[in-house]
C-alpha positions in Angstrom: 56.7 27.8 -17.2 53.6 29.9 -17.2 53.8 33.1 -15.4 52.1 36.7 -15.9 50.5 39.4 -13.7 47.6 41.7 -13.9 47.7 45.1 -12.5 45.3 48.7 -11.7 46.5 51.9 -10.9 45.3 53.3 -7.8 41.7 53.1 -7.8 39.5 56.4 -7.0 35.9 56.0 -5.6 34.2 58.7 -3.9 31.3 59.3 -2.0 28.6 61.3 -2.6 26.7 63.3 0.3 23.3 64.0 -1.8 21.1 61.4 0.4 17.5 62.2 0.9 15.5 63.0 4.0 16.4 65.3 7.1 18.1 65.1 9.9 16.7 64.6 13.4 19.4 64.9 16.4 19.3 61.7 19.0 21.4 63.0 21.7 21.8 66.3 23.9 24.1 69.1 21.7 27.5 68.9 22.8 27.8 65.4 24.1 31.4 63.6 22.8 31.4 61.7 20.0 30.3 57.9 19.5 32.3 55.1 19.8 32.5 53.2 16.6 32.0 49.3 16.6 32.7 47.4 13.5 30.7 48.3 11.0 30.7 45.0 8.6 29.4 41.3 9.3 33.3 40.2 8.1 36.7 39.3 9.7 39.2 41.6 8.5 42.0 39.5 6.9 39.5 36.4 6.3 36.4 37.6 4.9 37.5 41.5 3.9 40.1 43.8 4.0 40.4 47.6 4.3 41.3 48.6 1.1 41.6 53.1 2.0 41.8 55.1 4.6 40.7 59.2 5.1 43.0 61.1 3.3 44.8 63.3 5.9 46.8 65.5 3.4 45.5 68.7 3.1 47.0 69.7 -0.2 47.3 68.2 -3.6 48.6 64.8 -2.3 46.9 61.8 -0.5 48.3 60.3 2.8 46.2 57.9 5.2 46.7 58.5 9.1 49.9 56.5 9.3 51.6 59.3 6.7 51.5 56.1 3.8 49.5 55.6 0.9 46.3 53.8 1.2 44.0 56.4 0.4 44.0 58.7 -2.3 43.1 62.6 -3.2 39.8 64.0 -1.0 39.2 60.2 0.2 36.5 61.0 3.3 36.1 57.9 4.8 37.2 54.0 5.4 36.7 51.5 2.6 35.8 47.8 3.6 35.6 45.4 0.9 34.9 41.8 0.7 36.9 39.3 -1.5 34.6 39.0 -4.4 31.1 39.4 -6.3 30.6 35.8 -4.8 30.9 36.8 -1.5 29.0 39.7 -2.0 25.7 37.9 -3.6 25.9 35.7 -0.7 24.7 38.9 1.5 27.2 40.5 4.1 25.4 43.1 6.8 26.5 46.6 7.0 25.9 47.3 10.5 25.5 50.4 12.6 28.6 51.8 14.1 26.8 53.5 16.9 23.2 53.8 18.2 21.4 56.9 16.7 18.1 57.4 14.3 18.4 57.3 10.8 18.5 60.3 9.2 18.2 60.0 5.5 18.8 56.8 3.0 18.5 55.9 -0.4 17.8 53.0 -2.6 17.1 52.2 -5.6 20.6 52.6 -7.5 21.7 49.3 -9.5 24.4 47.2 -8.2 26.9 47.3 -11.4 30.6 48.4 -11.7 31.2 52.0 -12.7 33.7 49.8 -15.4 30.4 48.1 -17.1 29.6 50.1 -20.4 26.2 49.6 -19.1 26.6 51.3 -16.0 24.3 54.4 -15.8 25.7 57.6 -15.1 25.8 58.7 -11.7 24.2 61.9 -11.4 26.0 62.8 -8.5 25.0 59.9 -6.4 28.3 58.7 -6.2 27.5 57.0 -2.6 25.1 55.0 -4.4 22.7 53.3 -2.2 23.4 54.4 1.7 22.3 55.2 5.1 23.3 58.4 7.5 22.7 57.6 11.1 22.6 60.6 13.2 24.3 59.6 16.6 23.3 63.1 18.5 25.7 66.0 19.4 26.2 66.9 15.8 27.6 63.8 14.9 26.7 60.9 12.0 27.7 58.2 10.3 27.4 57.3 6.5 27.3 54.1 4.9 27.7 53.9 1.1 27.6 51.6 -2.1 24.7 49.4 -0.4 23.2 46.7 -2.5 19.7 47.5 -3.9 16.9 46.4 -2.0 18.6 45.3 0.9 18.8 48.7 3.2 16.3 47.1 6.1 15.8 50.7 7.8 13.2 53.5 7.8 13.9 57.0 8.1 13.3 58.0 11.8 14.3 54.9 13.1 16.4 54.4 16.1 18.6 51.5 16.0 20.7 50.0 18.3 25.1 49.5 17.6 25.4 47.0 15.4 22.3 46.6 14.1 22.2 45.6 10.2 21.2 48.3 7.6 21.2 46.3 4.8 24.4 44.7 2.6 27.2 45.0 0.7 26.8 45.9 -2.9 28.2 47.4 -5.9 26.4 50.5 -6.4 27.7 53.9 -6.4 31.4 54.8 -7.6 32.7 51.7 -7.3 34.2 48.5 -9.1 34.5 46.4 -6.5 31.8 45.2 -3.6 32.8 47.3 -0.2 31.4 49.7 2.4 32.6 53.0 2.7 31.7 54.5 6.1 32.6 58.5 6.3 31.9 59.9 10.2 30.9 63.5 10.0 30.7 66.0 12.6 28.7 69.1 11.7 29.6 69.4 8.1 33.1 68.4 9.1 34.3 65.1 7.9 36.7 63.3 11.1 39.0 60.3 10.8 38.2 57.9 13.5 41.6 57.1 13.6 43.1 60.0 14.3 40.0 62.9 14.9 41.5 65.9 15.7 42.5 67.3 12.7 45.8 69.2 14.2 47.5 65.8 14.0 47.5 65.2 10.5 51.4 64.2 11.2 51.2 62.1 14.0 51.5 59.1 11.7 49.5 56.7 14.2 46.2 55.8 15.7 45.5 58.9 17.9 42.3 58.9 20.5 40.5 57.0 17.9 36.7 56.9 17.8 36.4 53.0 17.6 36.2 50.9 20.2 38.9 48.7 21.5 37.5 45.8 19.9 36.8 47.5 16.3 40.2 49.2 16.6 41.8 45.5 17.1 40.2 43.8 14.1 41.1 47.3 12.1 44.9 47.2 13.0 46.9 49.0 9.9 48.3 46.3 7.6 51.1 47.8 5.1 49.6 45.3 2.2 47.1 42.5 2.2 46.9 39.4 0.4 42.8 39.3 -0.5 42.9 36.1 -2.9 44.6 33.0 -3.5 43.8 29.3 -5.0 44.6 27.4 -8.2 43.1 27.3 -11.9 43.2 25.4 -14.8 44.9 28.5 -17.0 45.4 31.8 -17.2 43.4 34.7 -15.4 42.1 38.1 -15.8 41.1 40.4 -12.9 37.5 40.0 -13.3 37.8 36.3 -12.9 38.9 36.4 -9.9 36.8 39.5 -8.8 33.6 37.1 -9.5 34.8 34.3 -7.3 34.1 30.7 -7.6 37.0 29.7 -9.6 36.9 26.1 -10.7 39.5 24.1 -9.0 41.7 22.2 -11.3 41.4 18.5 -12.6 44.0 16.0 -13.3 42.6 16.8 -16.9 43.2 20.3 -16.4 45.8 22.0 -19.4 47.4 24.0 -17.0 48.0 23.8 -13.1 47.7 27.8 -12.4 48.4 29.3 -8.8 46.8 32.8 -8.9 47.5 35.8 -5.7 45.9 39.0 -5.6 47.5 41.4 -3.6 46.4 45.0 -2.7 47.8 48.6 -1.5 51.4 47.4 -3.0 53.8 50.3 -3.6 56.3 51.1 -6.7 59.5 49.1 -6.0 57.6 46.1 -4.8 58.7 42.3 -6.0 56.4 39.6 -6.3 57.7 36.0 -6.1 55.8 32.8 -7.1 56.9 29.2 -6.5 54.4 25.7 -7.8 55.1 22.9 -6.2 54.0 19.4 -7.6 52.6 16.4 -5.7 55.4 14.8 -4.8 56.8 18.0 -3.7 59.0 18.8 -6.8 59.4 22.3 -8.2 57.2 22.9 -11.2 57.6 26.7 -11.6 59.0 29.8 -10.2 59.3 33.5 -11.2 60.0 36.7 -9.5 58.1 39.5 -11.0 60.2 42.9 -12.0 59.7 45.8 -9.3 56.6 47.4 -9.4 56.8 50.7 -11.5 53.3 52.4 -9.8 51.5 51.6 -6.7 48.9 49.1 -7.3 45.4 49.5 -5.5 45.3 45.5 -6.7 47.4 43.7 -8.3 46.9 39.9 -9.5 50.1 37.6 -10.3 49.9 33.7 -11.2 52.2 31.3 -12.1 51.5 27.8 -13.8 53.0 25.1 -15.3 51.4 23.0 -18.2 49.4 19.2 -18.2 51.9 16.2 -18.8 51.0 13.6 -21.3 49.7 11.3 -18.4 47.6 14.4 -16.6 48.4 15.4 -13.2 49.4 12.7 -10.9 47.3 12.3 -7.5 48.1 14.2 -5.0 48.4 18.2 -3.0 50.0 20.6 -5.2 51.0 23.6 -3.3 52.3 27.2 -4.3 54.0 30.7 -2.1 53.1 34.2 -3.4 54.9 36.6 -1.7 55.5 40.1 -1.8 59.0 41.7 -0.9 59.5 45.3 0.2 62.8 47.0 0.1 64.2 43.3 0.4 62.1 42.1 2.9 59.1 39.7 2.8 56.4 42.0 3.3 53.2 39.5 3.0 52.6 36.2 1.7 50.2 33.2 1.3 50.6 29.2 1.1 47.8 27.9 -0.8 47.4 23.9 -1.8 45.0 21.9 -4.0 44.1 18.4 -3.8 43.5 16.4 -7.1 42.5 13.3 -7.4 43.5 10.2 -9.6 
């Protein structure tokens, strides 16, 4: 039996504010906050997931609007990540969350992980390539980490809600493809899930700025399965992040089932099971409880090829995370191997 895991500690990605240009109000002063539509051309739970929320803790700690830990110190927005770089390369539109005027933008920063030794200095441009939209009345939204050369709007341009602004990228202070959106009123960061700064301990969405449709898609998850599938051997986090892992064949040296979970907590237990073409159990494991919070965590399990090769049929695997002894999230995957 082959079983292993790869883990990363909580990831800290900040969005800088130093974008170029001058702001122009597009609504009358004193108007209320905008109603925000979902700002990305993806589906939560299918092609994207929320990684981080606004840090609501005024002290040195960090807490999201549900008084949980899906954020980090001084994080000032919401991070919606794609499943992998293959999805990013196909192009996923960043969408204007509300109508307004393009106030500032930046383009030209390379799409490269901050973990890459060839990544250039950020020079204070942590947001990478981005756009700021002025919604009037002192309200604005900022969109960060966009793909170089993809920005499709100009300063001064009026945009409607849902208008494409560009594509999700890997620019600025990030190591995975995602879009960071910050909402501000004046110079104050506003949590779009709970805008009233005086209710930091409410532990639920309160008078959210999101439209009902957007809020439904953004329903809070205590954790999520980002990727799951099969491979022909042990994997690294970078393999899964790159995407497009070839499916195993009858000649594969190993049959490996893998899954990447996000926003896991200390004490979470990962269980995996792999079944053969005839339903027989090929491998099973339950990993030790996590010692630290994991922004992302890769686990896999596998078996060595029989001498005659893998029999034709459908192979199935189950990935599950247990929290406090109870199932929290899971994913069933299968792969067909031809004879």
